[in-house]
PyMOL Python script that loads the backbone (N, CA, C, O; Angstrom):
from pymol import cmd

cmd.read_pdbstr("""\
ATOM      1  N   MET A   1      98.479  95.256 114.235  1.00  0.00           N
ATOM      2  CA  MET A   1      97.925  96.327 112.966  1.00  0.00           C
ATOM      3  C   MET A   1      98.750  96.277 111.306  1.00  0.00           C
ATOM      4  O   MET A   1      98.311  96.217 110.157  1.00  0.00           O
ATOM      5  N   GLN A   2      99.950  96.328 111.823  1.00  0.00           N
ATOM      6  CA  GLN A   2     100.648  95.889 110.312  1.00  0.00           C
ATOM      7  C   GLN A   2     100.217  94.594 109.550  1.00  0.00           C
ATOM      8  O   GLN A   2     100.010  94.544 108.338  1.00  0.00           O
ATOM      9  N   TYR A   3     100.105  93.481 110.487  1.00  0.00           N
ATOM     10  CA  TYR A   3      99.366  92.201 109.482  1.00  0.00           C
ATOM     11  C   TYR A   3      98.088  92.316 109.049  1.00  0.00           C
ATOM     12  O   TYR A   3      97.681  91.927 107.955  1.00  0.00           O
ATOM     13  N   LEU A   4      97.289  92.980 110.108  1.00  0.00           N
ATOM     14  CA  LEU A   4      96.059  93.692 108.999  1.00  0.00           C
ATOM     15  C   LEU A   4      95.973  94.019 107.805  1.00  0.00           C
ATOM     16  O   LEU A   4      95.379  93.447 106.891  1.00  0.00           O
ATOM     17  N   SER A   5      96.741  95.217 107.799  1.00  0.00           N
ATOM     18  CA  SER A   5      97.208  95.978 106.692  1.00  0.00           C
ATOM     19  C   SER A   5      97.230  95.486 105.502  1.00  0.00           C
ATOM     20  O   SER A   5      96.527  95.866 104.566  1.00  0.00           O
ATOM     21  N   LEU A   6      98.535  94.087 105.472  1.00  0.00           N
ATOM     22  CA  LEU A   6      98.800  93.789 104.818  1.00  0.00           C
ATOM     23  C   LEU A   6      97.922  92.363 104.258  1.00  0.00           C
ATOM     24  O   LEU A   6      97.963  91.885 103.124  1.00  0.00           O
ATOM     25  N   TYR A   7      97.238  91.938 105.283  1.00  0.00           N
ATOM     26  CA  TYR A   7      96.429  90.976 104.515  1.00  0.00           C
ATOM     27  C   TYR A   7      95.136  91.581 103.913  1.00  0.00           C
ATOM     28  O   TYR A   7      94.677  91.161 102.851  1.00  0.00           O
ATOM     29  N   LEU A   8      94.536  92.632 104.661  1.00  0.00           N
ATOM     30  CA  LEU A   8      93.170  93.204 103.823  1.00  0.00           C
ATOM     31  C   LEU A   8      94.130  93.689 102.320  1.00  0.00           C
ATOM     32  O   LEU A   8      93.652  93.430 101.215  1.00  0.00           O
ATOM     33  N   GLY A   9      95.178  94.234 102.415  1.00  0.00           N
ATOM     34  CA  GLY A   9      95.736  94.558 101.138  1.00  0.00           C
ATOM     35  C   GLY A   9      95.634  93.290 100.045  1.00  0.00           C
ATOM     36  O   GLY A   9      95.014  93.407  98.988  1.00  0.00           O
ATOM     37  N   VAL A  10      96.357  92.011 100.462  1.00  0.00           N
ATOM     38  CA  VAL A  10      96.346  91.061  99.879  1.00  0.00           C
ATOM     39  C   VAL A  10      94.840  90.382  99.329  1.00  0.00           C
ATOM     40  O   VAL A  10      94.675  89.904  98.206  1.00  0.00           O
ATOM     41  N   VAL A  11      93.668  90.478 100.546  1.00  0.00           N
ATOM     42  CA  VAL A  11      92.509  90.106 100.075  1.00  0.00           C
ATOM     43  C   VAL A  11      91.765  91.144  99.178  1.00  0.00           C
ATOM     44  O   VAL A  11      90.879  90.689  98.455  1.00  0.00           O
ATOM     45  N   SER A  12      92.037  92.591  99.133  1.00  0.00           N
ATOM     46  CA  SER A  12      91.502  93.348  98.088  1.00  0.00           C
ATOM     47  C   SER A  12      92.118  92.819  96.761  1.00  0.00           C
ATOM     48  O   SER A  12      91.365  92.447  95.862  1.00  0.00           O
ATOM     49  N   VAL A  13      93.664  92.772  96.597  1.00  0.00           N
ATOM     50  CA  VAL A  13      94.147  92.402  95.342  1.00  0.00           C
ATOM     51  C   VAL A  13      93.351  91.226  94.581  1.00  0.00           C
ATOM     52  O   VAL A  13      92.949  91.276  93.419  1.00  0.00           O
ATOM     53  N   ILE A  14      93.193  90.037  95.586  1.00  0.00           N
ATOM     54  CA  ILE A  14      92.494  88.672  94.989  1.00  0.00           C
ATOM     55  C   ILE A  14      91.045  89.440  94.534  1.00  0.00           C
ATOM     56  O   ILE A  14      90.580  89.271  93.407  1.00  0.00           O
ATOM     57  N   ALA A  15      90.451  90.225  95.455  1.00  0.00           N
ATOM     58  CA  ALA A  15      88.841  90.676  95.200  1.00  0.00           C
ATOM     59  C   ALA A  15      88.911  91.220  93.739  1.00  0.00           C
ATOM     60  O   ALA A  15      88.101  90.990  92.841  1.00  0.00           O
ATOM     61  N   ILE A  16      90.035  91.985  93.679  1.00  0.00           N
ATOM     62  CA  ILE A  16      90.269  92.799  92.134  1.00  0.00           C
ATOM     63  C   ILE A  16      90.486  92.010  91.199  1.00  0.00           C
ATOM     64  O   ILE A  16      90.151  92.306  90.053  1.00  0.00           O
ATOM     65  N   ILE A  17      90.984  91.053  91.445  1.00  0.00           N
ATOM     66  CA  ILE A  17      91.634  90.329  90.017  1.00  0.00           C
ATOM     67  C   ILE A  17      90.242  88.922  89.947  1.00  0.00           C
ATOM     68  O   ILE A  17      89.788  88.296  88.989  1.00  0.00           O
ATOM     69  N   LEU A  18      90.027  88.890  90.975  1.00  0.00           N
ATOM     70  CA  LEU A  18      88.557  87.816  90.913  1.00  0.00           C
ATOM     71  C   LEU A  18      87.452  88.614  89.801  1.00  0.00           C
ATOM     72  O   LEU A  18      86.989  88.168  88.751  1.00  0.00           O
ATOM     73  N   THR A  19      87.315  89.427  90.199  1.00  0.00           N
ATOM     74  CA  THR A  19      86.155  90.184  89.724  1.00  0.00           C
ATOM     75  C   THR A  19      86.552  90.482  88.236  1.00  0.00           C
ATOM     76  O   THR A  19      85.816  90.100  87.326  1.00  0.00           O
ATOM     77  N   LEU A  20      87.835  91.234  87.964  1.00  0.00           N
ATOM     78  CA  LEU A  20      88.149  91.187  86.555  1.00  0.00           C
ATOM     79  C   LEU A  20      87.801  90.174  85.729  1.00  0.00           C
ATOM     80  O   LEU A  20      87.077  90.271  84.738  1.00  0.00           O
ATOM     81  N   HIS A  21      88.512  88.853  86.295  1.00  0.00           N
ATOM     82  CA  HIS A  21      88.589  87.446  85.473  1.00  0.00           C
ATOM     83  C   HIS A  21      87.263  87.384  85.552  1.00  0.00           C
ATOM     84  O   HIS A  21      86.965  87.513  84.365  1.00  0.00           O
ATOM     85  N   ASP A  22      86.350  87.285  86.081  1.00  0.00           N
ATOM     86  CA  ASP A  22      84.787  86.901  85.885  1.00  0.00           C
ATOM     87  C   ASP A  22      84.404  88.080  84.756  1.00  0.00           C
ATOM     88  O   ASP A  22      83.775  87.696  83.771  1.00  0.00           O
ATOM     89  N   LYS A  23      84.635  89.007  84.821  1.00  0.00           N
ATOM     90  CA  LYS A  23      83.688  90.187  84.056  1.00  0.00           C
ATOM     91  C   LYS A  23      84.044  89.487  82.713  1.00  0.00           C
ATOM     92  O   LYS A  23      83.234  89.088  81.876  1.00  0.00           O
ATOM     93  N   HIS A  24      85.470  89.405  82.653  1.00  0.00           N
ATOM     94  CA  HIS A  24      86.369  89.167  81.163  1.00  0.00           C
ATOM     95  C   HIS A  24      85.729  87.771  80.454  1.00  0.00           C
ATOM     96  O   HIS A  24      85.342  87.611  79.297  1.00  0.00           O
ATOM     97  N   ALA A  25      85.765  86.820  81.586  1.00  0.00           N
ATOM     98  CA  ALA A  25      85.014  85.342  81.458  1.00  0.00           C
ATOM     99  C   ALA A  25      83.465  85.618  80.933  1.00  0.00           C
ATOM    100  O   ALA A  25      82.852  84.951  80.100  1.00  0.00           O
ATOM    101  N   ALA A  26      83.100  86.544  81.503  1.00  0.00           N
ATOM    102  CA  ALA A  26      81.555  86.335  80.823  1.00  0.00           C
ATOM    103  C   ALA A  26      81.409  86.947  79.640  1.00  0.00           C
ATOM    104  O   ALA A  26      80.439  86.609  78.962  1.00  0.00           O
ATOM    105  N   LYS A  27      82.378  88.035  79.094  1.00  0.00           N
ATOM    106  CA  LYS A  27      82.309  88.376  77.887  1.00  0.00           C
ATOM    107  C   LYS A  27      82.803  87.557  76.781  1.00  0.00           C
ATOM    108  O   LYS A  27      82.586  87.808  75.595  1.00  0.00           O
ATOM    109  N   LYS A  28      83.498  86.536  77.237  1.00  0.00           N
ATOM    110  CA  LYS A  28      83.971  85.579  76.198  1.00  0.00           C
ATOM    111  C   LYS A  28      83.748  84.183  76.679  1.00  0.00           C
ATOM    112  O   LYS A  28      84.354  83.152  76.384  1.00  0.00           O
ATOM    113  N   ARG A  29      82.848  84.361  77.401  1.00  0.00           N
ATOM    114  CA  ARG A  29      81.521  83.052  77.364  1.00  0.00           C
ATOM    115  C   ARG A  29      82.318  81.914  78.026  1.00  0.00           C
ATOM    116  O   ARG A  29      81.726  80.838  77.935  1.00  0.00           O
ATOM    117  N   ASN A  30      83.582  81.852  78.713  1.00  0.00           N
ATOM    118  CA  ASN A  30      84.721  80.950  79.579  1.00  0.00           C
ATOM    119  C   ASN A  30      84.015  80.827  81.134  1.00  0.00           C
ATOM    120  O   ASN A  30      83.064  81.292  81.763  1.00  0.00           O
ATOM    121  N   TRP A  31      85.180  79.848  81.313  1.00  0.00           N
ATOM    122  CA  TRP A  31      85.030  79.618  83.030  1.00  0.00           C
ATOM    123  C   TRP A  31      84.740  80.746  83.909  1.00  0.00           C
ATOM    124  O   TRP A  31      85.555  81.652  84.080  1.00  0.00           O
ATOM    125  N   ARG A  32      83.580  80.708  84.478  1.00  0.00           N
ATOM    126  CA  ARG A  32      83.537  81.649  85.410  1.00  0.00           C
ATOM    127  C   ARG A  32      83.562  81.354  86.898  1.00  0.00           C
ATOM    128  O   ARG A  32      83.341  80.311  87.514  1.00  0.00           O
ATOM    129  N   VAL A  33      84.049  83.141  87.481  1.00  0.00           N
ATOM    130  CA  VAL A  33      84.110  82.264  89.120  1.00  0.00           C
ATOM    131  C   VAL A  33      82.675  82.383  89.989  1.00  0.00           C
ATOM    132  O   VAL A  33      81.840  83.287  89.992  1.00  0.00           O
ATOM    133  N   LYS A  34      82.713  81.291  90.622  1.00  0.00           N
ATOM    134  CA  LYS A  34      81.380  81.201  91.340  1.00  0.00           C
ATOM    135  C   LYS A  34      81.124  82.417  92.357  1.00  0.00           C
ATOM    136  O   LYS A  34      81.903  83.087  93.036  1.00  0.00           O
ATOM    137  N   GLU A  35      79.680  82.444  92.192  1.00  0.00           N
ATOM    138  CA  GLU A  35      79.497  83.822  92.711  1.00  0.00           C
ATOM    139  C   GLU A  35      79.492  83.771  94.690  1.00  0.00           C
ATOM    140  O   GLU A  35      79.169  84.590  95.551  1.00  0.00           O
ATOM    141  N   ARG A  36      80.032  82.357  94.720  1.00  0.00           N
ATOM    142  CA  ARG A  36      79.808  82.043  96.317  1.00  0.00           C
ATOM    143  C   ARG A  36      81.461  82.385  96.798  1.00  0.00           C
ATOM    144  O   ARG A  36      81.850  82.768  97.902  1.00  0.00           O
ATOM    145  N   THR A  37      82.271  82.096  95.548  1.00  0.00           N
ATOM    146  CA  THR A  37      83.632  82.582  95.881  1.00  0.00           C
ATOM    147  C   THR A  37      83.347  83.562  95.809  1.00  0.00           C
ATOM    148  O   THR A  37      83.235  83.604  97.035  1.00  0.00           O
ATOM    149  N   LEU A  38      82.911  85.160  95.330  1.00  0.00           N
ATOM    150  CA  LEU A  38      83.054  86.004  95.155  1.00  0.00           C
ATOM    151  C   LEU A  38      82.579  86.645  96.338  1.00  0.00           C
ATOM    152  O   LEU A  38      83.286  87.537  96.807  1.00  0.00           O
ATOM    153  N   LEU A  39      81.497  86.347  96.911  1.00  0.00           N
ATOM    154  CA  LEU A  39      80.988  86.200  98.192  1.00  0.00           C
ATOM    155  C   LEU A  39      81.688  86.272  99.521  1.00  0.00           C
ATOM    156  O   LEU A  39      81.600  87.126 100.403  1.00  0.00           O
ATOM    157  N   ILE A  40      82.434  85.126  99.451  1.00  0.00           N
ATOM    158  CA  ILE A  40      83.483  84.548 100.122  1.00  0.00           C
ATOM    159  C   ILE A  40      84.645  85.642 100.437  1.00  0.00           C
ATOM    160  O   ILE A  40      84.984  86.037 101.553  1.00  0.00           O
ATOM    161  N   VAL A  41      85.082  85.968  99.385  1.00  0.00           N
ATOM    162  CA  VAL A  41      86.322  87.121  99.064  1.00  0.00           C
ATOM    163  C   VAL A  41      85.828  88.104  99.821  1.00  0.00           C
ATOM    164  O   VAL A  41      86.534  88.425 100.777  1.00  0.00           O
ATOM    165  N   SER A  42      84.804  88.685  99.671  1.00  0.00           N
ATOM    166  CA  SER A  42      84.023  89.977  99.889  1.00  0.00           C
ATOM    167  C   SER A  42      84.223  89.871 101.532  1.00  0.00           C
ATOM    168  O   SER A  42      84.803  90.738 102.186  1.00  0.00           O
ATOM    169  N   ALA A  43      83.629  88.629 102.108  1.00  0.00           N
ATOM    170  CA  ALA A  43      83.419  88.687 103.606  1.00  0.00           C
ATOM    171  C   ALA A  43      84.399  88.680 104.151  1.00  0.00           C
ATOM    172  O   ALA A  43      84.452  89.321 105.200  1.00  0.00           O
ATOM    173  N   LEU A  44      85.924  87.760 103.555  1.00  0.00           N
ATOM    174  CA  LEU A  44      86.805  87.882 104.148  1.00  0.00           C
ATOM    175  C   LEU A  44      87.619  89.223 104.117  1.00  0.00           C
ATOM    176  O   LEU A  44      88.796  89.244 104.477  1.00  0.00           O
ATOM    177  N   GLY A  45      86.985  90.301 103.692  1.00  0.00           N
ATOM    178  CA  GLY A  45      88.003  91.508 103.877  1.00  0.00           C
ATOM    179  C   GLY A  45      87.930  92.246 102.569  1.00  0.00           C
ATOM    180  O   GLY A  45      88.075  93.468 102.595  1.00  0.00           O
ATOM    181  N   GLY A  46      87.708  91.590 101.360  1.00  0.00           N
ATOM    182  CA  GLY A  46      87.761  92.223  99.997  1.00  0.00           C
ATOM    183  C   GLY A  46      86.609  93.163  99.545  1.00  0.00           C
ATOM    184  O   GLY A  46      86.555  93.793  98.488  1.00  0.00           O
ATOM    185  N   SER A  47      85.590  93.132 100.670  1.00  0.00           N
ATOM    186  CA  SER A  47      84.500  94.119 100.483  1.00  0.00           C
ATOM    187  C   SER A  47      84.470  95.358  99.251  1.00  0.00           C
ATOM    188  O   SER A  47      83.903  95.638  98.195  1.00  0.00           O
ATOM    189  N   VAL A  48      85.539  95.884 100.230  1.00  0.00           N
ATOM    190  CA  VAL A  48      85.547  97.834  99.406  1.00  0.00           C
ATOM    191  C   VAL A  48      86.140  97.480  98.057  1.00  0.00           C
ATOM    192  O   VAL A  48      85.802  98.121  97.062  1.00  0.00           O
ATOM    193  N   ALA A  49      87.000  96.496  97.983  1.00  0.00           N
ATOM    194  CA  ALA A  49      87.887  96.763  96.913  1.00  0.00           C
ATOM    195  C   ALA A  49      87.010  95.921  95.790  1.00  0.00           C
ATOM    196  O   ALA A  49      87.389  96.129  94.638  1.00  0.00           O
ATOM    197  N   MET A  50      86.023  95.105  95.918  1.00  0.00           N
ATOM    198  CA  MET A  50      85.197  94.332  95.327  1.00  0.00           C
ATOM    199  C   MET A  50      84.121  95.156  94.856  1.00  0.00           C
ATOM    200  O   MET A  50      83.952  95.292  93.644  1.00  0.00           O
ATOM    201  N   LEU A  51      83.295  95.781  95.789  1.00  0.00           N
ATOM    202  CA  LEU A  51      82.676  96.239  95.665  1.00  0.00           C
ATOM    203  C   LEU A  51      82.828  97.812  94.176  1.00  0.00           C
ATOM    204  O   LEU A  51      82.248  97.907  93.094  1.00  0.00           O
ATOM    205  N   LEU A  52      83.702  98.617  94.754  1.00  0.00           N
ATOM    206  CA  LEU A  52      84.825  99.403  94.180  1.00  0.00           C
ATOM    207  C   LEU A  52      84.752  98.774  92.344  1.00  0.00           C
ATOM    208  O   LEU A  52      84.313  99.372  91.361  1.00  0.00           O
ATOM    209  N   THR A  53      85.242  97.663  92.419  1.00  0.00           N
ATOM    210  CA  THR A  53      85.704  97.337  91.243  1.00  0.00           C
ATOM    211  C   THR A  53      84.450  97.072  90.499  1.00  0.00           C
ATOM    212  O   THR A  53      84.258  97.584  89.396  1.00  0.00           O
ATOM    213  N   MET A  54      83.564  96.261  91.086  1.00  0.00           N
ATOM    214  CA  MET A  54      82.319  95.964  90.392  1.00  0.00           C
ATOM    215  C   MET A  54      81.718  96.881  89.647  1.00  0.00           C
ATOM    216  O   MET A  54      81.308  96.741  88.495  1.00  0.00           O
ATOM    217  N   LEU A  55      81.654  98.132  90.544  1.00  0.00           N
ATOM    218  CA  LEU A  55      80.795  99.367  89.823  1.00  0.00           C
ATOM    219  C   LEU A  55      81.634  99.825  89.076  1.00  0.00           C
ATOM    220  O   LEU A  55      81.085 100.127  88.016  1.00  0.00           O
ATOM    221  N   ALA A  56      82.759 100.055  89.064  1.00  0.00           N
ATOM    222  CA  ALA A  56      83.806 100.215  88.345  1.00  0.00           C
ATOM    223  C   ALA A  56      83.506  99.799  86.687  1.00  0.00           C
ATOM    224  O   ALA A  56      83.385 100.623  85.780  1.00  0.00           O
ATOM    225  N   VAL A  57      83.452  98.855  86.597  1.00  0.00           N
ATOM    226  CA  VAL A  57      83.517  98.086  85.565  1.00  0.00           C
ATOM    227  C   VAL A  57      82.121  97.194  85.210  1.00  0.00           C
ATOM    228  O   VAL A  57      82.025  96.213  84.473  1.00  0.00           O
ATOM    229  N   ARG A  58      81.243  97.770  85.869  1.00  0.00           N
ATOM    230  CA  ARG A  58      79.755  97.562  85.673  1.00  0.00           C
ATOM    231  C   ARG A  58      79.874  96.041  85.873  1.00  0.00           C
ATOM    232  O   ARG A  58      79.933  95.581  84.733  1.00  0.00           O
ATOM    233  N   HIS A  59      79.921  95.289  86.538  1.00  0.00           N
ATOM    234  CA  HIS A  59      79.902  93.708  86.585  1.00  0.00           C
ATOM    235  C   HIS A  59      79.084  93.471  88.109  1.00  0.00           C
ATOM    236  O   HIS A  59      79.421  93.884  89.218  1.00  0.00           O
ATOM    237  N   LYS A  60      78.047  92.760  87.768  1.00  0.00           N
ATOM    238  CA  LYS A  60      77.320  92.223  88.491  1.00  0.00           C
ATOM    239  C   LYS A  60      76.327  93.131  89.216  1.00  0.00           C
ATOM    240  O   LYS A  60      75.620  92.670  90.112  1.00  0.00           O
ATOM    241  N   THR A  61      76.249  94.626  88.782  1.00  0.00           N
ATOM    242  CA  THR A  61      75.581  95.637  89.350  1.00  0.00           C
ATOM    243  C   THR A  61      73.933  95.501  89.729  1.00  0.00           C
ATOM    244  O   THR A  61      73.292  96.030  90.638  1.00  0.00           O
ATOM    245  N   LYS A  62      73.621  94.809  88.927  1.00  0.00           N
ATOM    246  CA  LYS A  62      72.087  94.403  89.002  1.00  0.00           C
ATOM    247  C   LYS A  62      71.916  93.151  89.783  1.00  0.00           C
ATOM    248  O   LYS A  62      70.852  92.712  89.346  1.00  0.00           O
ATOM    249  N   HIS A  63      72.351  92.311  90.695  1.00  0.00           N
ATOM    250  CA  HIS A  63      72.450  91.032  91.048  1.00  0.00           C
ATOM    251  C   HIS A  63      72.008  91.888  92.758  1.00  0.00           C
ATOM    252  O   HIS A  63      72.736  92.540  93.507  1.00  0.00           O
ATOM    253  N   ALA A  64      71.253  91.697  92.823  1.00  0.00           N
ATOM    254  CA  ALA A  64      70.626  92.425  94.583  1.00  0.00           C
ATOM    255  C   ALA A  64      71.715  91.493  95.546  1.00  0.00           C
ATOM    256  O   ALA A  64      72.041  91.920  96.654  1.00  0.00           O
ATOM    257  N   LYS A  65      72.083  90.589  95.187  1.00  0.00           N
ATOM    258  CA  LYS A  65      73.001  89.943  95.699  1.00  0.00           C
ATOM    259  C   LYS A  65      74.283  90.388  96.415  1.00  0.00           C
ATOM    260  O   LYS A  65      74.758  90.158  97.527  1.00  0.00           O
ATOM    261  N   PHE A  66      74.649  91.089  95.384  1.00  0.00           N
ATOM    262  CA  PHE A  66      75.892  91.902  95.463  1.00  0.00           C
ATOM    263  C   PHE A  66      75.458  93.391  95.783  1.00  0.00           C
ATOM    264  O   PHE A  66      75.694  93.977  96.840  1.00  0.00           O
ATOM    265  N   MET A  67      74.879  93.828  94.843  1.00  0.00           N
ATOM    266  CA  MET A  67      74.531  95.425  95.394  1.00  0.00           C
ATOM    267  C   MET A  67      74.123  95.282  97.126  1.00  0.00           C
ATOM    268  O   MET A  67      74.330  96.311  97.769  1.00  0.00           O
ATOM    269  N   VAL A  68      73.784  94.556  97.596  1.00  0.00           N
ATOM    270  CA  VAL A  68      73.142  94.647  98.802  1.00  0.00           C
ATOM    271  C   VAL A  68      73.842  93.814  99.728  1.00  0.00           C
ATOM    272  O   VAL A  68      73.905  94.172 100.905  1.00  0.00           O
ATOM    273  N   GLY A  69      74.257  92.988  99.437  1.00  0.00           N
ATOM    274  CA  GLY A  69      75.389  92.246 100.178  1.00  0.00           C
ATOM    275  C   GLY A  69      76.459  92.512 100.652  1.00  0.00           C
ATOM    276  O   GLY A  69      76.676  92.281 101.842  1.00  0.00           O
ATOM    277  N   ILE A  70      77.553  93.160  99.700  1.00  0.00           N
ATOM    278  CA  ILE A  70      78.757  93.399  99.537  1.00  0.00           C
ATOM    279  C   ILE A  70      78.656  94.471 100.526  1.00  0.00           C
ATOM    280  O   ILE A  70      79.369  94.319 101.518  1.00  0.00           O
ATOM    281  N   PRO A  71      77.887  95.583 100.475  1.00  0.00           N
ATOM    282  CA  PRO A  71      77.748  96.511 101.662  1.00  0.00           C
ATOM    283  C   PRO A  71      77.030  96.172 102.859  1.00  0.00           C
ATOM    284  O   PRO A  71      77.060  97.137 103.622  1.00  0.00           O
ATOM    285  N   VAL A  72      76.473  95.319 103.281  1.00  0.00           N
ATOM    286  CA  VAL A  72      76.253  94.752 104.515  1.00  0.00           C
ATOM    287  C   VAL A  72      77.520  94.302 104.920  1.00  0.00           C
ATOM    288  O   VAL A  72      77.873  94.514 106.080  1.00  0.00           O
ATOM    289  N   PHE A  73      78.297  93.681 104.093  1.00  0.00           N
ATOM    290  CA  PHE A  73      79.427  92.961 104.478  1.00  0.00           C
ATOM    291  C   PHE A  73      80.570  94.258 105.082  1.00  0.00           C
ATOM    292  O   PHE A  73      81.220  94.195 106.126  1.00  0.00           O
ATOM    293  N   ILE A  74      80.564  95.214 104.241  1.00  0.00           N
ATOM    294  CA  ILE A  74      81.285  96.616 104.553  1.00  0.00           C
ATOM    295  C   ILE A  74      80.866  97.385 105.657  1.00  0.00           C
ATOM    296  O   ILE A  74      81.692  98.140 106.171  1.00  0.00           O
ATOM    297  N   ALA A  75      79.554  97.312 106.173  1.00  0.00           N
ATOM    298  CA  ALA A  75      78.751  97.244 107.528  1.00  0.00           C
ATOM    299  C   ALA A  75      79.232  96.731 108.675  1.00  0.00           C
ATOM    300  O   ALA A  75      79.602  97.397 109.642  1.00  0.00           O
ATOM    301  N   LEU A  76      79.233  95.438 108.573  1.00  0.00           N
ATOM    302  CA  LEU A  76      79.524  94.423 109.243  1.00  0.00           C
ATOM    303  C   LEU A  76      81.036  94.669 109.547  1.00  0.00           C
ATOM    304  O   LEU A  76      81.500  95.133 110.589  1.00  0.00           O
ATOM    305  N   GLN A  77      81.604  94.331 108.615  1.00  0.00           N
ATOM    306  CA  GLN A  77      83.038  95.059 109.300  1.00  0.00           C
ATOM    307  C   GLN A  77      83.729  96.363 109.818  1.00  0.00           C
ATOM    308  O   GLN A  77      84.678  96.593 110.567  1.00  0.00           O
ATOM    309  N   ILE A  78      83.089  96.909 109.296  1.00  0.00           N
ATOM    310  CA  ILE A  78      83.282  98.745 110.297  1.00  0.00           C
ATOM    311  C   ILE A  78      82.699  98.196 111.660  1.00  0.00           C
ATOM    312  O   ILE A  78      83.316  98.128 112.723  1.00  0.00           O
ATOM    313  N   ALA A  79      81.513  97.852 111.446  1.00  0.00           N
ATOM    314  CA  ALA A  79      81.266  97.351 113.018  1.00  0.00           C
ATOM    315  C   ALA A  79      82.249  96.476 113.875  1.00  0.00           C
ATOM    316  O   ALA A  79      82.559  96.743 115.036  1.00  0.00           O
ATOM    317  N   ALA A  80      82.603  95.624 113.309  1.00  0.00           N
ATOM    318  CA  ALA A  80      83.583  94.682 114.298  1.00  0.00           C
ATOM    319  C   ALA A  80      84.941  95.370 114.109  1.00  0.00           C
ATOM    320  O   ALA A  80      85.662  94.986 115.030  1.00  0.00           O
ATOM    321  N   VAL A  81      85.584  96.207 113.327  1.00  0.00           N
ATOM    322  CA  VAL A  81      86.490  96.979 114.019  1.00  0.00           C
ATOM    323  C   VAL A  81      86.625  97.705 114.810  1.00  0.00           C
ATOM    324  O   VAL A  81      87.641  97.760 115.502  1.00  0.00           O
ATOM    325  N   LEU A  82      85.048  98.909 114.994  1.00  0.00           N
ATOM    326  CA  LEU A  82      84.864  99.487 116.168  1.00  0.00           C
ATOM    327  C   LEU A  82      84.641  99.119 117.718  1.00  0.00           C
ATOM    328  O   LEU A  82      84.796  99.716 118.783  1.00  0.00           O
ATOM    329  N   ALA A  83      84.194  97.814 117.315  1.00  0.00           N
ATOM    330  CA  ALA A  83      84.001  96.803 118.408  1.00  0.00           C
ATOM    331  C   ALA A  83      85.535  96.647 119.089  1.00  0.00           C
ATOM    332  O   ALA A  83      85.901  96.996 120.212  1.00  0.00           O
ATOM    333  N   VAL A  84      86.176  96.103 118.185  1.00  0.00           N
ATOM    334  CA  VAL A  84      87.681  95.899 118.665  1.00  0.00           C
ATOM    335  C   VAL A  84      88.255  96.822 119.265  1.00  0.00           C
ATOM    336  O   VAL A  84      88.839  96.737 120.346  1.00  0.00           O
ATOM    337  N   LEU A  85      88.120  97.757 118.595  1.00  0.00           N
ATOM    338  CA  LEU A  85      88.957  99.242 119.154  1.00  0.00           C
ATOM    339  C   LEU A  85      88.174  99.837 120.458  1.00  0.00           C
ATOM    340  O   LEU A  85      88.686 100.635 121.243  1.00  0.00           O
ATOM    341  N   HIS A  86      87.210  99.460 120.532  1.00  0.00           N
ATOM    342  CA  HIS A  86      86.607  99.611 121.900  1.00  0.00           C
ATOM    343  C   HIS A  86      86.872  98.809 123.089  1.00  0.00           C
ATOM    344  O   HIS A  86      87.163  99.165 124.231  1.00  0.00           O
ATOM    345  N   TRP A  87      86.683  97.445 122.488  1.00  0.00           N
ATOM    346  CA  TRP A  87      86.899  96.751 123.447  1.00  0.00           C
ATOM    347  C   TRP A  87      88.567  96.710 123.939  1.00  0.00           C
ATOM    348  O   TRP A  87      88.764  96.008 124.931  1.00  0.00           O
ATOM    349  N   ARG A  88      89.556  97.264 123.454  1.00  0.00           N
ATOM    350  CA  ARG A  88      90.766  97.331 123.249  1.00  0.00           C
ATOM    351  C   ARG A  88      90.855  98.507 124.414  1.00  0.00           C
ATOM    352  O   ARG A  88      91.459  98.379 125.479  1.00  0.00           O
ATOM    353  N   ASP A  89      90.181  99.586 124.018  1.00  0.00           N
ATOM    354  CA  ASP A  89      90.073 100.589 125.307  1.00  0.00           C
ATOM    355  C   ASP A  89      89.880 100.156 126.655  1.00  0.00           C
ATOM    356  O   ASP A  89      90.612 100.357 127.624  1.00  0.00           O
ATOM    357  N   VAL A  90      88.829  99.552 126.591  1.00  0.00           N
ATOM    358  CA  VAL A  90      88.125  99.357 127.821  1.00  0.00           C
ATOM    359  C   VAL A  90      88.671  98.143 128.554  1.00  0.00           C
ATOM    360  O   VAL A  90      88.422  97.927 129.740  1.00  0.00           O
ATOM    361  N   LEU A  91      89.448  97.339 127.773  1.00  0.00           N
ATOM    362  CA  LEU A  91      90.496  96.220 128.523  1.00  0.00           C
ATOM    363  C   LEU A  91      91.728  97.128 128.919  1.00  0.00           C
ATOM    364  O   LEU A  91      92.698  96.636 129.495  1.00  0.00           O
TER     365      LEU A  91
END
""", "prot")
cmd.dss("prot")
cmd.show_as("cartoon", "prot")
cmd.util.cbc("prot")
cmd.orient("prot")
């Protein structure tokens, strides 16, 4: 459980950094983070941090792919955790 918490913490920090970098780059018209990269980091466990960051800085909030996709990732991640906890108790 300790390793999982560390992993999620690191992925969350990466998600925040990438989101903030992309927001800053969009304003400066510089190199941007690929949308696919943002979604992959979200799917790997940074979904809550990324969604909260996007809402806080108003970045990509008009893109359905993010405002629907990331909550779907969150729901799937919650379902996966619940399934693991259930099967751990069953076995």
